[in-house]
N, C-alpha and C positions, 0 to 999 in steps of 0.2 A: 296833861299835867295832872300829878295827884298831890294834893296837900293834905296832910294829916296833922292834928293838933295845933293848927294855925289860929292866929287872930282873925276875927271876921272881915277885918280890913284888908287883909291879904286876899281873902275869897273874892271881896267887892271889887277891888283892883282889877283882879284878872278877867272879870265879866265884861270889862271895856274890849277886850280882844278876843277872847274865847267864849264858848258856850258851856254852861255847867249843865252836864247831862246826869249828875248824881252828886250828892253832897261830897264836896271836895275833888270831884273828878272834872277836868276841863279838857274840851277838844277844840281843834280849830287846824287852820292852814294859815302858816305865817312864813315870812321870807326869813332867811337865815339870821340876817341882820337884826330885824325885830325880835325874834326868837332868843337871841343871845342877849338882848337888852332886857328882854322881858325876865329872862332867866336871872339876871343879876338883880333886878328888882324884887323877884319872888325871894331870892335868898336873903335879902336885905328886911324883907317883912316877916320872914318865917319865925325868926327868934329860936324858941325852943321846940318847934315843931319840925317836921320833916316834909321834904318835897322830892318828887320823881318827876323827870321829863323824859318822855320818848319822843323821837322824832325819826323819819325816814331818813335813811342814808344809802349811799352806793356802795355796800359791802355785802359779804355773804349773808348775814342776817336781814338786810334790807331794813335795819333799824338801829339807832343809837340812842343812847339814855345818859342822863346826868342825875346824880342824886346828891341831896344836901343833908347833913346829919343823919344818916342812915344807920339803922341796926343792921341791915343787911348790906355787905359791902360788894362792890363790883370787883370781879378777877378778870384776868386774861387767861383763857384754857386754850392754848394752841390757835391763836387768832380769833377766837369767839369770846365776846364778853358774856358772861355770866354772873348770876348772883350768889353769893355764899352766906347761907344763914348762920347766924351764931350758935354755938353749941350750948348756950346757957338757958335755952328755952324749956319749956315743959313738954314740948312736943315728944311723943314716943317713938315717932319715926325717925328722930334724929339720934336717939340713943341705940337705935336697932332693935329695941324692946317690941317684939312682935306678939299678938295674942296668941295664946297657946290653944291647941286644939283644932278641929276643923271649922270652916266657916259655916254660918248658917246655910247658905246655898247648897254646900257640899253635903251637909246632913240630909237636906230636903230631897237632893237627888238619890242619895242613897236608899232612904226610906222609901221613895217611890218606886225605884228599881225593886226593892225587897217586896213590896205589896204586890207588884204586877207579877211575880214569880209565884206566889203562894195563892 
């Protein structure tokens, strides 16, 4: 489970059942019943923050996930659940704008090849 921009009480409450391995990242093994009740509890605590829960499942991906107040939305793509990123972000890769010219690695290889000939 991952919590973002949540009140400290939500993180403290989760430490009763799960281990916090990084700020806002919780892991553990729960039964389905406890997991569902804990998810309801987290959704009530989160308020303006976001929460993502990933758990193992018997499907092709071997996982399932739940999201609460996401910026990225889950979509079904031919039986697989994927995350769709919003188009309003500043990320250049979303707009398709790639840097112009050759990569630095390509320039170094070309320069090395040219030096070895001469």
